C-alpha positions as CSV (number, residue, x, y, z in Angstrom):
1,M,44.3,102.6,134.3
2,K,42.0,105.1,132.8
3,K,40.5,104.7,129.2
4,I,38.5,106.9,127.1
5,V,37.2,106.7,123.5
6,V,37.6,110.0,121.6
7,A,34.8,110.5,118.9
8,S,33.2,112.9,116.6
9,V,30.0,113.2,114.7
10,M,31.4,114.9,111.7
11,P,34.8,114.4,110.0
12,K,37.7,117.0,110.7
13,A,36.4,117.9,114.0
14,G,39.9,117.6,115.6
15,K,39.8,114.3,117.4
16,T,43.5,113.8,117.2
17,T,44.4,117.3,118.3
18,V,42.1,117.0,121.4
19,A,43.4,113.5,122.3
20,L,47.0,114.5,122.0
21,G,46.4,117.5,124.2
22,I,44.7,115.5,126.8
23,A,47.4,112.9,126.7
24,K,50.1,115.6,127.1
25,K,48.4,117.2,130.1
26,F,47.6,113.7,131.7
27,G,51.2,112.7,131.6
28,G,52.2,109.1,132.6
29,K,52.5,106.0,130.2
30,I,50.1,106.5,127.3
31,G,48.6,103.8,125.2
32,Y,46.7,104.4,121.9
33,M,44.5,102.5,119.4
34,K,42.5,103.4,116.4
35,P,40.7,100.3,115.4
36,L,39.6,101.6,111.9
37,G,42.3,103.6,110.4
38,D,41.3,106.5,107.8
39,N,44.7,108.2,107.0
40,Q,47.1,105.5,105.7
41,I,50.8,105.7,104.8
42,Y,53.3,103.0,103.9
43,K,56.1,102.8,106.2
44,K,58.8,100.1,106.0
45,K,56.5,98.3,103.7
46,R,53.7,98.2,106.0
47,L,50.4,100.2,105.9
48,V,50.0,102.2,109.1
49,D,47.8,105.2,110.2
50,Y,49.4,108.7,110.4
51,D,47.8,109.4,113.7
52,A,48.8,106.2,115.2
53,A,52.4,107.0,114.0
54,L,52.1,110.5,115.7
55,F,51.1,109.0,119.1
56,K,53.9,106.3,118.9
57,E,56.5,108.9,118.3
58,V,55.3,111.6,120.7
59,F,54.7,109.3,123.7
60,G,57.5,106.9,122.9
61,I,54.9,103.9,122.8
62,E,56.9,100.6,122.7
63,E,54.4,98.5,120.8
64,E,54.6,98.4,117.0
65,V,52.6,100.9,115.3
66,D,50.8,98.5,112.9
67,E,49.3,96.9,116.0
68,F,47.4,100.0,116.7
69,T,44.9,99.6,113.8
70,L,43.1,96.5,112.5
71,G,42.9,98.0,108.9
72,F,41.6,100.7,106.7
73,H,38.9,99.0,104.4
74,H,36.0,96.9,105.6
75,S,36.6,94.1,103.1
76,K,40.2,93.6,104.2
77,V,39.4,93.8,107.9
78,I,36.7,91.1,107.4
79,H,39.0,88.9,105.5
80,A,41.8,89.3,108.0
81,F,39.9,88.8,111.1
82,P,37.2,86.1,111.3
83,D,36.4,87.4,114.8
84,I,36.7,91.0,114.9
85,K,35.4,91.7,118.5
86,K,37.8,89.2,119.8
87,E,40.7,90.8,117.8
88,V,40.0,94.1,119.3
89,E,39.9,92.9,122.9
90,E,43.1,91.0,122.5
91,R,44.9,94.0,121.0
92,Y,43.4,96.2,123.7
93,K,44.6,93.9,126.4
94,R,48.3,93.9,124.9
95,L,48.5,97.5,124.2
96,S,47.0,98.8,127.3
97,S,49.3,96.6,129.6
98,N,51.3,98.8,132.1
99,K,49.7,102.1,130.7
100,D,48.4,105.0,132.9
101,L,45.9,106.3,130.2
102,F,44.7,104.5,127.1
103,I,43.1,106.4,124.4
104,I,41.1,104.8,121.6
105,E,40.4,107.2,118.8
106,G,37.3,106.7,116.7
107,G,36.9,106.9,113.0
108,E,36.1,110.1,110.9
109,N,32.5,109.9,112.2
110,L,30.0,107.9,114.4
111,V,29.0,105.8,111.3
112,R,32.1,104.5,109.9
113,G,32.9,100.9,110.9
114,N,29.4,100.2,112.3
115,S,28.8,97.2,110.3
116,L,32.0,95.6,111.6
117,G,31.4,96.7,115.2
118,L,34.4,99.1,114.9
119,D,32.5,102.5,115.2
120,P,33.2,104.5,118.2
121,L,30.3,103.7,120.2
122,S,30.5,100.0,119.5
123,V,34.2,100.1,120.6
124,A,33.3,101.9,123.7
125,S,30.7,99.4,124.7
126,M,32.9,96.5,123.8
127,L,35.7,97.8,126.0
128,D,33.6,99.4,128.7
129,A,35.0,102.9,128.1
130,D,33.5,106.3,128.3
131,V,33.3,108.5,125.3
132,L,34.5,112.2,124.9
133,F,33.1,114.0,122.0
134,V,34.8,116.7,120.0
135,F,32.7,119.3,118.2
136,S,33.6,121.8,115.8
137,G,32.2,124.0,112.9
138,D,29.1,126.3,112.5
139,V,27.2,126.8,115.8
140,Y,24.1,125.1,114.6
141,D,26.0,122.2,113.0
142,M,27.4,121.6,116.6
143,I,24.0,121.7,118.1
144,D,22.9,119.1,115.6
145,S,26.0,117.0,116.3
146,L,25.6,117.2,120.0
147,S,22.0,116.5,119.8
148,F,22.6,113.3,117.6
149,A,25.7,112.2,119.7
150,E,23.7,112.3,122.9
151,C,20.9,110.3,121.4
152,A,23.3,107.7,119.8
153,A,25.3,107.3,123.0
154,K,22.1,106.7,125.0
155,N,20.9,104.2,122.6
156,A,24.3,102.4,122.7
157,G,24.4,102.4,126.4
158,V,27.5,104.3,126.7
159,K,28.4,106.9,129.1
160,I,29.6,110.3,127.8
161,A,32.5,111.6,129.9
162,G,32.0,115.1,128.3
163,A,32.8,117.2,125.1
164,V,35.5,119.6,123.8
165,I,34.5,122.5,121.3
166,N,37.3,122.7,118.9
167,K,38.6,125.1,116.5
168,V,36.9,128.0,118.2
169,R,37.2,131.5,116.3
170,E,35.9,134.8,117.8
171,E,32.2,133.9,117.4
172,S,30.5,133.0,120.6
173,T,29.8,129.3,121.7
174,E,27.1,130.3,124.4
175,K,24.3,128.6,122.3
176,V,26.2,125.3,122.1
177,E,27.1,125.5,125.8
178,R,23.5,126.1,126.6
179,E,22.3,123.2,124.5
180,M,25.1,120.9,126.3
181,E,23.8,122.1,129.7
182,K,20.2,121.1,128.8
183,K,21.2,117.6,127.7
184,G,23.5,117.2,130.8
185,M,26.6,116.8,128.6
186,P,29.6,118.3,130.5
187,L,31.7,120.9,128.6
188,L,35.3,120.0,129.5
189,G,36.9,122.9,127.6
190,T,37.2,124.9,124.3
191,V,40.3,124.9,122.0
192,P,41.1,128.0,120.0
193,Y,41.6,127.7,116.1
194,I,45.3,126.8,115.8
195,N,46.5,128.4,112.5
196,E,49.7,126.4,112.5
197,L,47.8,123.1,112.0
198,D,46.5,124.3,108.6
199,A,50.1,124.0,107.1
200,M,51.1,120.8,105.5
201,K,54.6,119.7,104.6
202,V,55.4,119.3,100.7
203,R,56.5,115.6,101.5
204,Y,53.2,114.8,103.2
205,I,51.4,116.1,100.0
206,A,53.7,114.1,97.8
207,D,52.8,110.9,99.6
208,K,49.1,111.6,99.5
209,L,49.2,112.3,95.7
210,F,51.5,109.4,95.1
211,A,53.5,111.9,93.2
212,R,57.1,111.4,91.7
213,V,59.5,114.1,92.9
214,V,61.2,115.0,89.6
215,A,63.2,117.9,91.0
216,G,63.9,120.1,94.2
217,E,64.0,117.3,96.6
218,G,65.8,119.5,99.0
219,G,62.4,121.6,99.6
220,L,60.3,118.8,100.6
221,E,60.2,120.4,104.2
222,R,58.6,123.5,102.8
223,E,54.9,124.2,104.2
224,V,52.0,124.7,102.1
225,R,49.0,126.9,103.1
226,N,47.3,128.2,99.9
227,V,46.7,126.5,96.6
228,L,46.6,128.1,93.1
229,I,45.5,126.4,89.8
230,A,47.6,128.1,87.2
231,A,45.4,127.9,84.1
232,L,46.0,131.5,82.9
233,S,48.8,133.2,81.0
234,V,51.9,134.1,82.8
235,P,51.2,137.9,82.9
236,E,47.6,137.3,84.3
237,I,49.0,134.8,86.8
238,L,51.7,137.2,88.0
239,H,48.9,139.6,88.8
240,H,46.5,137.2,90.4
241,P,46.0,137.7,94.1
242,D,46.5,134.0,94.9
243,F,49.9,134.0,93.2
244,K,51.0,136.8,95.8
245,K,50.1,134.6,98.7
246,E,52.9,133.0,100.9
247,D,53.5,129.3,101.1
248,K,51.3,128.4,98.1
249,L,51.3,125.2,96.1
250,I,50.8,125.7,92.2
251,I,49.1,123.2,90.1
252,T,49.8,123.4,86.4
253,G,50.4,121.3,83.3
254,G,53.9,119.8,82.9
255,D,54.1,121.4,79.5
256,R,53.6,125.0,80.8
257,S,57.3,125.7,81.1
258,D,56.6,129.4,81.3
259,V,54.3,129.2,84.2
260,I,56.5,126.6,86.0
261,A,59.6,129.0,85.6
262,A,57.7,131.8,87.0
263,S,56.4,129.9,89.9
264,I,60.0,128.6,90.7
265,D,61.2,132.4,90.6
266,D,58.7,133.5,93.2
267,E,60.0,132.9,96.6
268,R,56.6,132.6,98.1
269,T,56.0,129.4,96.1
270,S,56.5,126.1,98.1
271,C,56.0,123.5,95.4
272,V,54.6,123.0,92.0
273,V,52.4,119.9,91.1
274,L,52.8,118.9,87.4
275,T,49.8,117.3,85.9
276,N,49.1,114.9,83.0
277,N,52.5,113.0,83.8
278,I,54.4,115.4,81.6
279,V,58.0,116.1,82.5
280,P,59.4,119.7,82.0
281,P,62.5,120.2,80.0
282,S,65.8,119.7,81.6
283,N,66.7,123.5,82.1
284,I,63.4,123.7,84.2
285,L,64.3,120.6,86.4
286,A,67.8,122.0,86.9
287,K,66.4,125.5,87.8
288,A,64.0,123.9,90.4
289,D,67.0,121.8,91.9
290,R,69.1,124.9,92.3
291,R,66.1,126.7,94.1
292,N,65.2,123.6,96.2
293,M,61.7,123.9,94.7
294,P,60.0,120.5,94.5
295,L,58.3,119.7,91.4
296,L,55.8,116.8,91.9
297,L,54.7,114.8,89.0
298,I,51.3,113.1,88.8
299,R,49.1,111.3,86.1
300,S,46.0,113.1,86.8
301,D,44.5,116.2,84.7
302,T,44.5,119.6,86.4
303,Y,41.1,119.4,87.5
304,T,41.3,116.1,89.1
305,A,44.8,117.2,90.7
306,A,42.9,120.3,92.3
307,K,40.2,118.0,93.8
308,K,42.9,115.6,95.2
309,V,44.7,118.3,96.8
310,E,41.5,119.9,98.1
311,N,40.6,116.6,99.9
312,I,44.1,116.1,101.7
313,E,43.4,116.6,105.3
314,S,46.1,118.6,107.2
315,I,47.5,116.4,109.9
316,I,50.3,116.5,112.5
317,L,53.4,114.6,111.4
318,P,55.4,112.7,114.0
319,D,58.4,115.2,113.8
320,E,56.3,118.5,113.7
321,D,57.4,119.4,117.2
322,K,56.2,122.9,116.8
323,K,52.6,121.8,116.1
324,V,52.7,119.5,119.0
325,K,53.8,122.4,121.3
326,K,51.1,124.6,119.9
327,I,48.5,121.9,120.8
328,E,49.8,121.4,124.2
329,E,49.4,125.1,124.9
330,A,45.8,125.3,123.2
331,T,44.5,122.4,125.1
332,E,45.9,123.3,128.5
333,R,42.6,124.5,129.8
334,I,40.7,121.3,129.2
335,N,39.5,119.8,132.3
336,I,40.6,116.2,132.7
337,D,39.3,115.6,136.2
338,F,37.1,113.0,134.6
339,L,40.2,110.9,134.2
340,K,41.1,111.0,137.8
């Protein structure tokens, strides 16, 4: 059985995207583990990681999804497992049984979980696995990241299988590639920026905001790509450039019936987030229901709501087959000979 730890120095580098693409290309029976979760959801009264749920669904993994992750918060992990190292090793043994490829996905960066021994490099050392690094972002940010990654892996005594440069736009990556060559870090491939991965389902946003859907439940499968804070008058909002964008989420107070009505009438709107826990009048709710326009009610004020929405990370949900297909196509050129 082959095994690999997928890690990144910086958050949102695209570890899940690269790991999924490699697993698809490898084929066979796939096993997965994410020792320290970072994107949780309650599913059947259990707290599970979105990425873990994705791998279970896409690859038909038989084991229970809550087995893939020890926990999400340091204090709870410490309380639940007196011997964390033993727990990781036992879970790995169970989850990797009869698998052809086992993927361990690291946390959001190289530091998170270090005090628990659950950071990517500690886990790689513990399970005697090689590490694959995923880099993305500005060219010089990537150069800093690969320099730090090479040094950290060396200090941890962990072998680097190689690296993938993700979210590549039109700019050249030649400088990064030259730096990787100097450090003897194999470049396994580059993955272009996948625009489709930026879209988020309204139902996912509702879950992350702990919002109550007060109307328009029929539109929860709509996609969100843009955000507008509607703090102006209706005439000004209607002429605002961001109001004219497709697939937009609008944030406004629940008492702004005029803004809410205008947002519902615009076919380019995906949903409306209502702040301050104020429910609009019944005629507005009925209109949203007729248009299948989700109205998401939250307690936060408009500023706090905007920050919360901004911090929501776009992910691949288990049933988003189109995203999975796009990832499969975009990662086709990654060299996986290191797994043979």
